[in-house]
Each structure stands twice: as C-alpha cells, then as structure tokens.
N, C-alpha and C positions, 0 to 999 in steps of 0.2 A: 040674956040680951036682947037686944031688939033687932031687928032686920037694918035697921039705921047702922047699928054699930058693925054689925055682920059685913056688911056693904063698906062700910067705911074701912074695917081691917082688910078686908079682899082689896079694896083700891091701892090702900098702902102698901101689900104686900106686892102687887103688880106694879106701881109705880118703882119699887124696889128692883124685881126682877129687871125692869125696863134699862135700867140704869146698870145695872150688871152687864146685862145684852150689849148695851153701847158701848161700854167699856171694853166688852171682848171684840166688838167690832171694830174698834181703834186701834187694838193691840193686833187683829188681823191685818186693817191695813196697813198699819206699820211695816209687817210682816210679810206683807205681799211686796210693799214697796222694796223692802232689801232685798227680797227673792230676784226682783225684775232687775235692779242695779247690778247683782251677782251674775245674773245671766249676761246682762249685756256687756260685763267685764270681760264674761269668761269668751264671749262671740268674739269680742276684740282681739283677747289672747288667740284665739283660732285665728283670724285673719293675720295676724302678725306673725306666728309661726309659719303661716303659709305662704306668706310671703318671705320669710328668711328661707324658707325650705327650697322655693323656687327661685331663691337669688332676686326677687323683685324690690323694688324700692316703691316707695308710694307714689312718685311721679309714675310709676310703671303702670299701677293699679288704677291712677284716675285716668289715664289715658286709655286702657282697657275699658274703664265705666263707661268713658267718654263716648267709645266706639259703640258698646251696648246701647248705651242711652240716644244716642243720635241714631239709631236706625229705625224706620218706620215701622209701627203696629198694624199689624192686620186682624181682623177679626173674622172668625170661621163663617160666622153668620151672614156677613155682609159682604167679605172678600176685599173692603176697601179699607186704604189704610186713615188709622186715624179717623174711623169713622164709627161713632156711637151705635151700640147694636138698638137696632129698633124692637 
C-alpha cells in the first residue's frame, strides 16, 4: 500500500469515529435533558409536599414570595440597596 492509501483509510476510520462520537453526544444530551426534567419534577413535588404539610395554598406561597422579592437588596461591598458592586 502507498502512503496515500494508508492516509485515506485513516481518514475513513476517523470519520467513522467522529460519527459514533456525535451519536453518543446526542444520546448524552437527550439523557441530560430527561434528567433535568426529572429533577424539575421532583423539585415541584417537594414544593407541593411542603405546601400541603404547612397547610399553605399557592396564593399563600405567592404572597410569601412577593414579600421576599419586594425587599431591597443590599451588597456587603457597597452597603447600598440595589447598587451594583464595582
């Protein structure tokens, strides 16, 4: 065989490996997406269970969160509400 033939075969093998790797990446991305969705579902179930355990409604939670998010933020570096850290 010539060097050209060897290089051509090597290129073909590398292309096949790339295709296999790309397929594995796609499978991994799908698996990751499924795992992230499952985690989100479990987090939702945890919140629901906590609400039921505490006897709260969604409205109660919204009010609680509204109070938390309406509080001014202060940074330790600046000590000023809603000012970015420089």
